[in-house]
TORLOVO-908377 format. One record per residue (C-alpha): residue number from 1; chain; x, y, z. Coordinates in steps of 0.1 Angstrom, whole numbers, plus 5000, padded with zeros to 4 digits. Example, Ala and Ser with C-alpha at 12.3 -4.5 7.8 and 13.67 -1.06 7.14 Angstrom:
// residues 2
@resi:1 chain:A x:5123 y:4955 z:5078;
@resi:2 chain:A x:5137 y:4989 z:5071;
// end
This chain:
// residues 427
@resi:1 chain:A x:7438 y:6783 z:2624;
@resi:2 chain:A x:7433 y:6769 z:2658;
@resi:3 chain:A x:7472 y:6764 z:2660;
@resi:4 chain:A x:7476 y:6801 z:2651;
@resi:5 chain:A x:7453 y:6815 z:2678;
@resi:6 chain:A x:7466 y:6794 z:2706;
@resi:7 chain:A x:7503 y:6797 z:2694;
@resi:8 chain:A x:7498 y:6834 z:2693;
@resi:9 chain:A x:7483 y:6835 z:2729;
@resi:10 chain:A x:7510 y:6813 z:2745;
@resi:11 chain:A x:7539 y:6831 z:2727;
@resi:12 chain:A x:7526 y:6865 z:2738;
@resi:13 chain:A x:7522 y:6852 z:2774;
@resi:14 chain:A x:7558 y:6838 z:2772;
@resi:15 chain:A x:7573 y:6871 z:2763;
@resi:16 chain:A x:7555 y:6888 z:2792;
@resi:17 chain:A x:7525 y:6903 z:2777;
@resi:18 chain:A x:7496 y:6907 z:2802;
@resi:19 chain:A x:7471 y:6880 z:2801;
@resi:20 chain:A x:7443 y:6903 z:2790;
@resi:21 chain:A x:7462 y:6918 z:2762;
@resi:22 chain:A x:7476 y:6883 z:2750;
@resi:23 chain:A x:7439 y:6871 z:2748;
@resi:24 chain:A x:7429 y:6901 z:2728;
@resi:25 chain:A x:7458 y:6902 z:2705;
@resi:26 chain:A x:7457 y:6865 z:2698;
@resi:27 chain:A x:7420 y:6870 z:2688;
@resi:28 chain:A x:7430 y:6899 z:2666;
@resi:29 chain:A x:7453 y:6877 z:2645;
@resi:30 chain:A x:7421 y:6857 z:2636;
@resi:31 chain:A x:7404 y:6888 z:2625;
@resi:32 chain:A x:7433 y:6902 z:2604;
@resi:33 chain:A x:7439 y:6867 z:2589;
@resi:34 chain:A x:7403 y:6862 z:2580;
@resi:35 chain:A x:7396 y:6895 z:2564;
@resi:36 chain:A x:7368 y:6902 z:2590;
@resi:37 chain:A x:7359 y:6939 z:2593;
@resi:38 chain:A x:7378 y:6955 z:2623;
@resi:39 chain:A x:7346 y:6974 z:2631;
@resi:40 chain:A x:7334 y:6942 z:2648;
@resi:41 chain:A x:7363 y:6942 z:2675;
@resi:42 chain:A x:7349 y:6970 z:2697;
@resi:43 chain:A x:7313 y:6958 z:2693;
@resi:44 chain:A x:7323 y:6922 z:2703;
@resi:45 chain:A x:7345 y:6937 z:2732;
@resi:46 chain:A x:7314 y:6956 z:2745;
@resi:47 chain:A x:7292 y:6925 z:2741;
@resi:48 chain:A x:7315 y:6905 z:2765;
@resi:49 chain:A x:7307 y:6928 z:2794;
@resi:50 chain:A x:7271 y:6933 z:2786;
@resi:51 chain:A x:7256 y:6910 z:2813;
@resi:52 chain:A x:7236 y:6918 z:2844;
@resi:53 chain:A x:7252 y:6890 z:2863;
@resi:54 chain:A x:7286 y:6907 z:2860;
@resi:55 chain:A x:7275 y:6936 z:2882;
@resi:56 chain:A x:7282 y:6910 z:2911;
@resi:57 chain:A x:7320 y:6908 z:2903;
@resi:58 chain:A x:7331 y:6944 z:2915;
@resi:59 chain:A x:7307 y:6942 z:2945;
@resi:60 chain:A x:7319 y:6907 z:2958;
@resi:61 chain:A x:7355 y:6919 z:2953;
@resi:62 chain:A x:7348 y:6949 z:2974;
@resi:63 chain:A x:7329 y:6929 z:3000;
@resi:64 chain:A x:7359 y:6905 z:3003;
@resi:65 chain:A x:7384 y:6934 z:3009;
@resi:66 chain:A x:7362 y:6949 z:3036;
@resi:67 chain:A x:7359 y:6916 z:3052;
@resi:68 chain:A x:7396 y:6911 z:3052;
@resi:69 chain:A x:7405 y:6946 z:3064;
@resi:70 chain:A x:7374 y:6958 z:3084;
@resi:71 chain:A x:7378 y:6938 z:3115;
@resi:72 chain:A x:7350 y:6913 z:3106;
@resi:73 chain:A x:7372 y:6883 z:3100;
@resi:74 chain:A x:7392 y:6887 z:3132;
@resi:75 chain:A x:7361 y:6885 z:3153;
@resi:76 chain:A x:7349 y:6854 z:3135;
@resi:77 chain:A x:7383 y:6837 z:3139;
@resi:78 chain:A x:7385 y:6847 z:3176;
@resi:79 chain:A x:7351 y:6831 z:3183;
@resi:80 chain:A x:7362 y:6799 z:3164;
@resi:81 chain:A x:7393 y:6797 z:3184;
@resi:82 chain:A x:7373 y:6800 z:3217;
@resi:83 chain:A x:7352 y:6770 z:3207;
@resi:84 chain:A x:7377 y:6747 z:3191;
@resi:85 chain:A x:7410 y:6759 z:3201;
@resi:86 chain:A x:7412 y:6738 z:3233;
@resi:87 chain:A x:7414 y:6706 z:3211;
@resi:88 chain:A x:7448 y:6692 z:3202;
@resi:89 chain:A x:7455 y:6707 z:3169;
@resi:90 chain:A x:7424 y:6728 z:3173;
@resi:91 chain:A x:7439 y:6758 z:3157;
@resi:92 chain:A x:7444 y:6738 z:3126;
@resi:93 chain:A x:7406 y:6730 z:3127;
@resi:94 chain:A x:7399 y:6767 z:3133;
@resi:95 chain:A x:7420 y:6776 z:3103;
@resi:96 chain:A x:7401 y:6755 z:3079;
@resi:97 chain:A x:7367 y:6763 z:3093;
@resi:98 chain:A x:7374 y:6799 z:3094;
@resi:99 chain:A x:7383 y:6798 z:3058;
@resi:100 chain:A x:7350 y:6779 z:3049;
@resi:101 chain:A x:7330 y:6804 z:3068;
@resi:102 chain:A x:7347 y:6836 z:3054;
@resi:103 chain:A x:7345 y:6820 z:3019;
@resi:104 chain:A x:7308 y:6824 z:3023;
@resi:105 chain:A x:7313 y:6860 z:3025;
@resi:106 chain:A x:7341 y:6869 z:3004;
@resi:107 chain:A x:7337 y:6849 z:2972;
@resi:108 chain:A x:7376 y:6851 z:2967;
@resi:109 chain:A x:7404 y:6827 z:2975;
@resi:110 chain:A x:7431 y:6855 z:2981;
@resi:111 chain:A x:7408 y:6875 z:3003;
@resi:112 chain:A x:7400 y:6844 z:3023;
@resi:113 chain:A x:7437 y:6835 z:3027;
@resi:114 chain:A x:7446 y:6871 z:3036;
@resi:115 chain:A x:7417 y:6874 z:3062;
@resi:116 chain:A x:7424 y:6841 z:3079;
@resi:117 chain:A x:7462 y:6842 z:3076;
@resi:118 chain:A x:7464 y:6878 z:3091;
@resi:119 chain:A x:7442 y:6867 z:3121;
@resi:120 chain:A x:7456 y:6833 z:3128;
@resi:121 chain:A x:7492 y:6829 z:3118;
@resi:122 chain:A x:7506 y:6850 z:3147;
@resi:123 chain:A x:7487 y:6829 z:3171;
@resi:124 chain:A x:7497 y:6797 z:3155;
@resi:125 chain:A x:7534 y:6807 z:3158;
@resi:126 chain:A x:7530 y:6816 z:3194;
@resi:127 chain:A x:7515 y:6782 z:3202;
@resi:128 chain:A x:7545 y:6763 z:3186;
@resi:129 chain:A x:7528 y:6753 z:3153;
@resi:130 chain:A x:7552 y:6748 z:3125;
@resi:131 chain:A x:7549 y:6780 z:3106;
@resi:132 chain:A x:7555 y:6764 z:3071;
@resi:133 chain:A x:7526 y:6739 z:3077;
@resi:134 chain:A x:7503 y:6764 z:3091;
@resi:135 chain:A x:7508 y:6789 z:3061;
@resi:136 chain:A x:7504 y:6759 z:3037;
@resi:137 chain:A x:7471 y:6748 z:3055;
@resi:138 chain:A x:7456 y:6784 z:3053;
@resi:139 chain:A x:7467 y:6787 z:3017;
@resi:140 chain:A x:7452 y:6754 z:3007;
@resi:141 chain:A x:7420 y:6761 z:3028;
@resi:142 chain:A x:7419 y:6795 z:3008;
@resi:143 chain:A x:7410 y:6775 z:2975;
@resi:144 chain:A x:7378 y:6768 z:2993;
@resi:145 chain:A x:7369 y:6805 z:2989;
@resi:146 chain:A x:7358 y:6802 z:2952;
@resi:147 chain:A x:7339 y:6768 z:2958;
@resi:148 chain:A x:7317 y:6777 z:2987;
@resi:149 chain:A x:7292 y:6805 z:2975;
@resi:150 chain:A x:7294 y:6832 z:2966;
@resi:151 chain:A x:7319 y:6828 z:2941;
@resi:152 chain:A x:7332 y:6852 z:2913;
@resi:153 chain:A x:7343 y:6823 z:2892;
@resi:154 chain:A x:7310 y:6807 z:2893;
@resi:155 chain:A x:7294 y:6840 z:2882;
@resi:156 chain:A x:7317 y:6842 z:2852;
@resi:157 chain:A x:7311 y:6805 z:2843;
@resi:158 chain:A x:7274 y:6813 z:2846;
@resi:159 chain:A x:7276 y:6841 z:2822;
@resi:160 chain:A x:7297 y:6821 z:2796;
@resi:161 chain:A x:7277 y:6788 z:2799;
@resi:162 chain:A x:7241 y:6806 z:2802;
@resi:163 chain:A x:7234 y:6788 z:2835;
@resi:164 chain:A x:7219 y:6798 z:2867;
@resi:165 chain:A x:7241 y:6816 z:2893;
@resi:166 chain:A x:7219 y:6804 z:2921;
@resi:167 chain:A x:7220 y:6768 z:2910;
@resi:168 chain:A x:7258 y:6769 z:2908;
@resi:169 chain:A x:7259 y:6785 z:2942;
@resi:170 chain:A x:7238 y:6758 z:2956;
@resi:171 chain:A x:7260 y:6731 z:2940;
@resi:172 chain:A x:7291 y:6744 z:2957;
@resi:173 chain:A x:7283 y:6735 z:2994;
@resi:174 chain:A x:7290 y:6698 z:2993;
@resi:175 chain:A x:7322 y:6700 z:2974;
@resi:176 chain:A x:7334 y:6727 z:2996;
@resi:177 chain:A x:7324 y:6707 z:3027;
@resi:178 chain:A x:7344 y:6678 z:3013;
@resi:179 chain:A x:7375 y:6699 z:3007;
@resi:180 chain:A x:7374 y:6714 z:3041;
@resi:181 chain:A x:7366 y:6680 z:3057;
@resi:182 chain:A x:7397 y:6665 z:3040;
@resi:183 chain:A x:7420 y:6692 z:3050;
@resi:184 chain:A x:7407 y:6690 z:3087;
@resi:185 chain:A x:7414 y:6653 z:3088;
@resi:186 chain:A x:7449 y:6657 z:3075;
@resi:187 chain:A x:7456 y:6685 z:3099;
@resi:188 chain:A x:7445 y:6666 z:3129;
@resi:189 chain:A x:7467 y:6636 z:3118;
@resi:190 chain:A x:7497 y:6660 z:3117;
@resi:191 chain:A x:7487 y:6677 z:3149;
@resi:192 chain:A x:7488 y:6642 z:3168;
@resi:193 chain:A x:7520 y:6632 z:3149;
@resi:194 chain:A x:7540 y:6663 z:3158;
@resi:195 chain:A x:7524 y:6667 z:3192;
@resi:196 chain:A x:7509 y:6702 z:3186;
@resi:197 chain:A x:7495 y:6716 z:3218;
@resi:198 chain:A x:7458 y:6719 z:3229;
@resi:199 chain:A x:7447 y:6753 z:3238;
@resi:200 chain:A x:7434 y:6765 z:3271;
@resi:201 chain:A x:7398 y:6761 z:3279;
@resi:202 chain:A x:7382 y:6797 z:3280;
@resi:203 chain:A x:7355 y:6806 z:3306;
@resi:204 chain:A x:7319 y:6805 z:3293;
@resi:205 chain:A x:7317 y:6842 z:3297;
@resi:206 chain:A x:7346 y:6849 z:3275;
@resi:207 chain:A x:7332 y:6824 z:3249;
@resi:208 chain:A x:7298 y:6842 z:3250;
@resi:209 chain:A x:7316 y:6877 z:3247;
@resi:210 chain:A x:7334 y:6866 z:3216;
@resi:211 chain:A x:7302 y:6851 z:3201;
@resi:212 chain:A x:7283 y:6884 z:3206;
@resi:213 chain:A x:7312 y:6902 z:3192;
@resi:214 chain:A x:7314 y:6881 z:3161;
@resi:215 chain:A x:7276 y:6878 z:3156;
@resi:216 chain:A x:7274 y:6905 z:3132;
@resi:217 chain:A x:7299 y:6889 z:3110;
@resi:218 chain:A x:7283 y:6855 z:3114;
@resi:219 chain:A x:7250 y:6869 z:3102;
@resi:220 chain:A x:7266 y:6880 z:3068;
@resi:221 chain:A x:7264 y:6847 z:3048;
@resi:222 chain:A x:7229 y:6841 z:3063;
@resi:223 chain:A x:7217 y:6874 z:3048;
@resi:224 chain:A x:7235 y:6871 z:3016;
@resi:225 chain:A x:7229 y:6834 z:3008;
@resi:226 chain:A x:7195 y:6832 z:3025;
@resi:227 chain:A x:7183 y:6861 z:3002;
@resi:228 chain:A x:7196 y:6845 z:2970;
@resi:229 chain:A x:7181 y:6809 z:2977;
@resi:230 chain:A x:7146 y:6823 z:2990;
@resi:231 chain:A x:7144 y:6845 z:2959;
@resi:232 chain:A x:7143 y:6878 z:2978;
@resi:233 chain:A x:7170 y:6892 z:2956;
@resi:234 chain:A x:7193 y:6881 z:2927;
@resi:235 chain:A x:7229 y:6871 z:2930;
@resi:236 chain:A x:7239 y:6906 z:2915;
@resi:237 chain:A x:7216 y:6924 z:2941;
@resi:238 chain:A x:7232 y:6901 z:2969;
@resi:239 chain:A x:7267 y:6912 z:2959;
@resi:240 chain:A x:7256 y:6949 z:2964;
@resi:241 chain:A x:7240 y:6940 z:2998;
@resi:242 chain:A x:7271 y:6922 z:3008;
@resi:243 chain:A x:7290 y:6955 z:3004;
@resi:244 chain:A x:7264 y:6975 z:3021;
@resi:245 chain:A x:7262 y:6952 z:3052;
@resi:246 chain:A x:7300 y:6946 z:3057;
@resi:247 chain:A x:7305 y:6983 z:3052;
@resi:248 chain:A x:7279 y:6992 z:3078;
@resi:249 chain:A x:7292 y:6965 z:3102;
@resi:250 chain:A x:7330 y:6976 z:3099;
@resi:251 chain:A x:7322 y:7013 z:3099;
@resi:252 chain:A x:7293 y:7017 z:3125;
@resi:253 chain:A x:7294 y:6985 z:3147;
@resi:254 chain:A x:7332 y:6976 z:3149;
@resi:255 chain:A x:7344 y:7012 z:3141;
@resi:256 chain:A x:7374 y:6997 z:3124;
@resi:257 chain:A x:7372 y:7015 z:3090;
@resi:258 chain:A x:7377 y:7051 z:3083;
@resi:259 chain:A x:7374 y:7073 z:3052;
@resi:260 chain:A x:7411 y:7067 z:3042;
@resi:261 chain:A x:7410 y:7029 z:3044;
@resi:262 chain:A x:7376 y:7028 z:3027;
@resi:263 chain:A x:7390 y:7049 z:2998;
@resi:264 chain:A x:7419 y:7026 z:2995;
@resi:265 chain:A x:7396 y:6995 z:2994;
@resi:266 chain:A x:7374 y:7009 z:2967;
@resi:267 chain:A x:7405 y:7018 z:2946;
@resi:268 chain:A x:7419 y:6984 z:2950;
@resi:269 chain:A x:7386 y:6967 z:2942;
@resi:270 chain:A x:7381 y:6990 z:2912;
@resi:271 chain:A x:7415 y:6980 z:2897;
@resi:272 chain:A x:7410 y:6943 z:2904;
@resi:273 chain:A x:7376 y:6944 z:2888;
@resi:274 chain:A x:7387 y:6965 z:2859;
@resi:275 chain:A x:7413 y:6937 z:2851;
@resi:276 chain:A x:7388 y:6910 z:2854;
@resi:277 chain:A x:7362 y:6928 z:2832;
@resi:278 chain:A x:7391 y:6936 z:2807;
@resi:279 chain:A x:7398 y:6899 z:2805;
@resi:280 chain:A x:7361 y:6890 z:2800;
@resi:281 chain:A x:7358 y:6915 z:2771;
@resi:282 chain:A x:7389 y:6902 z:2753;
@resi:283 chain:A x:7378 y:6866 z:2761;
@resi:284 chain:A x:7346 y:6873 z:2742;
@resi:285 chain:A x:7367 y:6884 z:2712;
@resi:286 chain:A x:7388 y:6852 z:2716;
@resi:287 chain:A x:7357 y:6831 z:2718;
@resi:288 chain:A x:7343 y:6846 z:2687;
@resi:289 chain:A x:7373 y:6837 z:2669;
@resi:290 chain:A x:7373 y:6801 z:2681;
@resi:291 chain:A x:7336 y:6799 z:2673;
@resi:292 chain:A x:7341 y:6813 z:2638;
@resi:293 chain:A x:7365 y:6784 z:2630;
@resi:294 chain:A x:7346 y:6759 z:2650;
@resi:295 chain:A x:7376 y:6750 z:2670;
@resi:296 chain:A x:7357 y:6740 z:2702;
@resi:297 chain:A x:7337 y:6714 z:2680;
@resi:298 chain:A x:7371 y:6701 z:2667;
@resi:299 chain:A x:7385 y:6698 z:2702;
@resi:300 chain:A x:7355 y:6680 z:2714;
@resi:301 chain:A x:7357 y:6655 z:2683;
@resi:302 chain:A x:7395 y:6651 z:2690;
@resi:303 chain:A x:7388 y:6642 z:2727;
@resi:304 chain:A x:7360 y:6618 z:2717;
@resi:305 chain:A x:7382 y:6601 z:2690;
@resi:306 chain:A x:7410 y:6596 z:2716;
@resi:307 chain:A x:7388 y:6584 z:2744;
@resi:308 chain:A x:7365 y:6565 z:2721;
@resi:309 chain:A x:7333 y:6581 z:2736;
@resi:310 chain:A x:7344 y:6569 z:2770;
@resi:311 chain:A x:7330 y:6592 z:2795;
@resi:312 chain:A x:7355 y:6583 z:2822;
@resi:313 chain:A x:7384 y:6590 z:2800;
@resi:314 chain:A x:7370 y:6623 z:2787;
@resi:315 chain:A x:7365 y:6636 z:2822;
@resi:316 chain:A x:7400 y:6626 z:2832;
@resi:317 chain:A x:7416 y:6643 z:2803;
@resi:318 chain:A x:7395 y:6674 z:2808;
@resi:319 chain:A x:7404 y:6675 z:2845;
@resi:320 chain:A x:7441 y:6671 z:2838;
@resi:321 chain:A x:7440 y:6700 z:2814;
@resi:322 chain:A x:7421 y:6721 z:2839;
@resi:323 chain:A x:7445 y:6714 z:2868;
@resi:324 chain:A x:7475 y:6721 z:2845;
@resi:325 chain:A x:7459 y:6754 z:2834;
@resi:326 chain:A x:7453 y:6763 z:2871;
@resi:327 chain:A x:7490 y:6759 z:2877;
@resi:328 chain:A x:7502 y:6785 z:2851;
@resi:329 chain:A x:7471 y:6808 z:2847;
@resi:330 chain:A x:7451 y:6830 z:2869;
@resi:331 chain:A x:7417 y:6814 z:2878;
@resi:332 chain:A x:7393 y:6839 z:2860;
@resi:333 chain:A x:7415 y:6840 z:2829;
@resi:334 chain:A x:7417 y:6801 z:2825;
@resi:335 chain:A x:7378 y:6798 z:2832;
@resi:336 chain:A x:7371 y:6823 z:2807;
@resi:337 chain:A x:7393 y:6806 z:2781;
@resi:338 chain:A x:7386 y:6770 z:2788;
@resi:339 chain:A x:7349 y:6770 z:2794;
@resi:340 chain:A x:7338 y:6777 z:2757;
@resi:341 chain:A x:7364 y:6751 z:2746;
@resi:342 chain:A x:7351 y:6723 z:2767;
@resi:343 chain:A x:7313 y:6729 z:2765;
@resi:344 chain:A x:7308 y:6712 z:2732;
@resi:345 chain:A x:7326 y:6680 z:2747;
@resi:346 chain:A x:7304 y:6680 z:2778;
@resi:347 chain:A x:7272 y:6683 z:2758;
@resi:348 chain:A x:7285 y:6657 z:2735;
@resi:349 chain:A x:7287 y:6631 z:2762;
@resi:350 chain:A x:7255 y:6642 z:2778;
@resi:351 chain:A x:7271 y:6660 z:2808;
@resi:352 chain:A x:7253 y:6683 z:2832;
@resi:353 chain:A x:7266 y:6719 z:2827;
@resi:354 chain:A x:7261 y:6727 z:2865;
@resi:355 chain:A x:7281 y:6697 z:2873;
@resi:356 chain:A x:7308 y:6708 z:2850;
@resi:357 chain:A x:7308 y:6744 z:2862;
@resi:358 chain:A x:7317 y:6730 z:2897;
@resi:359 chain:A x:7345 y:6708 z:2883;
@resi:360 chain:A x:7361 y:6736 z:2865;
@resi:361 chain:A x:7358 y:6758 z:2894;
@resi:362 chain:A x:7373 y:6732 z:2919;
@resi:363 chain:A x:7401 y:6723 z:2894;
@resi:364 chain:A x:7412 y:6759 z:2888;
@resi:365 chain:A x:7407 y:6768 z:2926;
@resi:366 chain:A x:7433 y:6740 z:2933;
@resi:367 chain:A x:7457 y:6758 z:2909;
@resi:368 chain:A x:7456 y:6788 z:2933;
@resi:369 chain:A x:7476 y:6766 z:2958;
@resi:370 chain:A x:7497 y:6749 z:2933;
@resi:371 chain:A x:7531 y:6766 z:2920;
@resi:372 chain:A x:7543 y:6783 z:2899;
@resi:373 chain:A x:7512 y:6808 z:2897;
@resi:374 chain:A x:7497 y:6802 z:2932;
@resi:375 chain:A x:7481 y:6835 z:2945;
@resi:376 chain:A x:7471 y:6819 z:2979;
@resi:377 chain:A x:7508 y:6808 z:2984;
@resi:378 chain:A x:7520 y:6843 z:2976;
@resi:379 chain:A x:7495 y:6857 z:3002;
@resi:380 chain:A x:7505 y:6832 z:3029;
@resi:381 chain:A x:7542 y:6839 z:3021;
@resi:382 chain:A x:7538 y:6877 z:3024;
@resi:383 chain:A x:7520 y:6873 z:3057;
@resi:384 chain:A x:7546 y:6849 z:3072;
@resi:385 chain:A x:7578 y:6862 z:3056;
@resi:386 chain:A x:7585 y:6828 z:3044;
@resi:387 chain:A x:7597 y:6822 z:3009;
@resi:388 chain:A x:7574 y:6807 z:2984;
@resi:389 chain:A x:7594 y:6775 z:2983;
@resi:390 chain:A x:7591 y:6770 z:3021;
@resi:391 chain:A x:7553 y:6771 z:3018;
@resi:392 chain:A x:7551 y:6750 z:2987;
@resi:393 chain:A x:7569 y:6719 z:3002;
@resi:394 chain:A x:7543 y:6711 z:3030;
@resi:395 chain:A x:7513 y:6721 z:3008;
@resi:396 chain:A x:7518 y:6690 z:2984;
@resi:397 chain:A x:7499 y:6665 z:3005;
@resi:398 chain:A x:7470 y:6690 z:3008;
@resi:399 chain:A x:7467 y:6696 z:2972;
@resi:400 chain:A x:7466 y:6658 z:2967;
@resi:401 chain:A x:7436 y:6657 z:2989;
@resi:402 chain:A x:7418 y:6685 z:2972;
@resi:403 chain:A x:7427 y:6666 z:2938;
@resi:404 chain:A x:7410 y:6635 z:2953;
@resi:405 chain:A x:7379 y:6657 z:2961;
@resi:406 chain:A x:7378 y:6669 z:2925;
@resi:407 chain:A x:7378 y:6632 z:2910;
@resi:408 chain:A x:7353 y:6622 z:2936;
@resi:409 chain:A x:7330 y:6650 z:2925;
@resi:410 chain:A x:7336 y:6641 z:2889;
@resi:411 chain:A x:7326 y:6606 z:2891;
@resi:412 chain:A x:7300 y:6608 z:2917;
@resi:413 chain:A x:7279 y:6638 z:2902;
@resi:414 chain:A x:7252 y:6634 z:2929;
@resi:415 chain:A x:7275 y:6650 z:2954;
@resi:416 chain:A x:7274 y:6682 z:2933;
@resi:417 chain:A x:7239 y:6679 z:2919;
@resi:418 chain:A x:7222 y:6668 z:2952;
@resi:419 chain:A x:7212 y:6701 z:2967;
@resi:420 chain:A x:7202 y:6720 z:2934;
@resi:421 chain:A x:7180 y:6690 z:2926;
@resi:422 chain:A x:7166 y:6690 z:2960;
@resi:423 chain:A x:7157 y:6727 z:2963;
@resi:424 chain:A x:7155 y:6739 z:2927;
@resi:425 chain:A x:7139 y:6728 z:2896;
@resi:426 chain:A x:7154 y:6721 z:2861;
@resi:427 chain:A x:7188 y:6707 z:2871;
// end
């Protein structure tokens, strides 16, 4: 039956059926083949979205859209450029650091890439940086958007695995910093090799002016993440506060948002959230079919039989599968499908579910910058006017750096678990 459900799923995807429908129809095959009453289908679909934590999803999506189009990201980038732009290759550093900072607001890789790319790519082109390299750097840095909290995929994983969203958020800081640090080191090496120019030093008054202008935006992650980790509000409440705060800043402080633009942002966020929630609902149906035939347990036993209970090899095989899935599937869809499949194997080798949550998030995030299904490359390509192939060529070394970080976090779990264990109990 495992071959039937997975075969149906991949066949439907290959003939162009949307991912949410492919998941649901493949699960429906199991119900029909097993003679299970179809009255359970709507009940199971509704159960899939019956979680308070999922309230965060539409709010983080909307907050990311407001950030990207509300003038907040441009001011943050302008301040970063004023402080770091005078270093040789400084705009490359700004690209990565701005992505890391905006990631702490948006929770979305695509939103991070769009925000930083729109603000920086014209300036990078003016300063004679190679456009294809710059677009690739911003696209690869956009993957950090779902690793540094807040993160929509982490919320989805927490719901599926029954783990704490706050602990997952806390675990994302060090891996996100390692990803950013690796990209900065590579960007500086390229800058010196190609002789990218150093920017001019701005007067202190101008730096101060840009800081004051960006201060409202700079306070956003402090409010959101500070409130979560101090227990003032839950991650779901934090998502709503993120929308309220970014909306007030964009509308009243920067005056860069009007009713028409806000309406468009709400509609776009609603469509995106509806797609995610539909996939979650059908994935619940899919997961029920897997559990009914104990397919995850069978996969776990197969992995252990191949690896001989070798933890190193089991993690290696799981990581390879995650990376391949990220190359061909959208992040949320892949996470929703793979998490229940691999959880028995992780539990079977005594793995930590917070640690695994970060591994699957990082692995699938890398897929956002790895063709053929690479949303960050599509965004960077749309902003620059370059073809996807032109952006994909220089991104390969950056992807390899991110993969190295994934394996470092895999086999040195303290890098992931250090902060949660230091500040939270029960990790």
